[in-house]
N, C-alpha and C positions, 0 to 999 in steps of 0.2 A: 503494498501498500503508498502510495506519496501521500507524504508529510507536507504540509506547508508552514514554515519557520521564519520570520521575519523576510515576508513575500520571497524564498526562497525555495526550490522544489527541494526536500532531501531524500531518497531512497532507503527503505527498511533493508534489513540483511536479505529478506526473499529476494524483494525487487532489485539488488545490487547482483543476485545470484541469476536471475534472469534476464538482466539488461546484459551482464558476461555473455549466457548464453547466444542472445541474441547481434551483442559485438563481434562474437567469434563467426555467426551464423554469415553475417554482413561482408566478413571478410575471406571468410570462404568458398562463397557463392561464385561468386566473378571469374571465367577460366583466366582471367588478366590475371589477375591476383595471385593464382598460381606460379607465373610468372616473377610477381613482385615477394612473393610468398611474406607478408605482413603477418607481424606478431601482434594479439589481442593482450596486451599487458593487463590492463584495467579498466573496469569503469567507480568511478570514483562517488561518495555519495550525493553530491550536488549533481550529478548525473555527466560529469566528464568525462570522456571516455579518452585513452594511451596507446597509441600503438606502436610497436616500435618495428624500425625497417632497416636489417642490414644488409651492409653493401656487400655488392658484386663488381666484379669486374664491366658485367655488361650493361652496369647505368653509370659508366662514367663515363664523362663530357667530353675527353679527348681519349686517342688509344697512347698508349705508353704514359698518362695520366691517371692517377687517381684521387675523381671528385665526383661526388655526386652531380649529373648531369641536370640541369636546371628543371627539363619535365619531369624526371624523376621525381624533385621536390616540388612539383607546383601537384602532381599524382597524388602525394601523398596527402598534402593539404584539402586535396578534392576528398578521396577515401575516407580521413579523419572527420572533416566535416560534416560529410555524408553522414558515416556510421553514426554519429553525436545526433542527427537527427534522427533516423532510423532508428535506433537504440529508443528514443526519447516516444516516437511513436506505433513503433512495433511493426514497421514495415518499411520497405525501400523507398528511397524519396529521390526520385532523378533531378540532376542538377541543373539548377534554371540560371547561374551564376556563378563567376566564380574571379578572386581577385585573389594576389601572390605581390606578396613583396619579399623580396630576394633582399638580404641584409649582409651575406658571408659566404663566402665559397664554403658547401659541406665538403671535410676531408671522408677520409674511411670509417669514418667513428659511425657506427650504429647511429641513427637516428630517431628522433621522440617525436610523435605527432601527438599535442594534448588540445582535444575538442569540445570548447565547450557552446553550450546554446546560447544565442543571445535572445533569439525568439521562437515562440511553435502556434502559426493559428493556423486556418480551416486550410488555407492554400498554400503558404507558402511557410517554411521553415527558416531558419538562419543561423549559424555556426560560427562561431571564431575559431582560428590555429593558429598554436606556436610552434613551429620546428625547431626543435635542442639537437644538440651533438650528445654524444656522452658524456662530455666534460659539462654540460650547464649551457652552452652558449648559445644565442638565439640564432638561430641560423637565416628561418622566414618566418612571416605571417601571413596569415590570409584570412578569407572570409568566405561563404560562401550562402549562396539563397538556394532550396529545393522545394519543391513541389511534394506538398503535404496531404493532397487529393486524389492520388493516385489511385 
């Protein structure tokens, strides 16, 4: 059951378990995700989802150089924001709009996407994402809008 505290949504332990299952489903269902192999790290009581993406040489931005391609970072923003909305509404939510700000290059350290809901309405849900590396440095930030009436 979702509890309201100070206008914030808080998930009970039972809801957290269900939300984690939903997050795992969202990450394992699309065939494209089999290439990326994202890992569902956790769902926090406020509904924030955290996803890890480990580096693979195929994710590099240049041959012979080891860093994440910007398209992989953008994909992680989209994946995490979508997952936050989908976990919140209990079903998939197609992307309507996506914005990414690249703040620094992403080395070969695993990336962590932390996505939180900004607002979920009858037709559109919005989420914000922070991408950090294994040392906690902010790599990118982003926002997405997703259809909730599918």
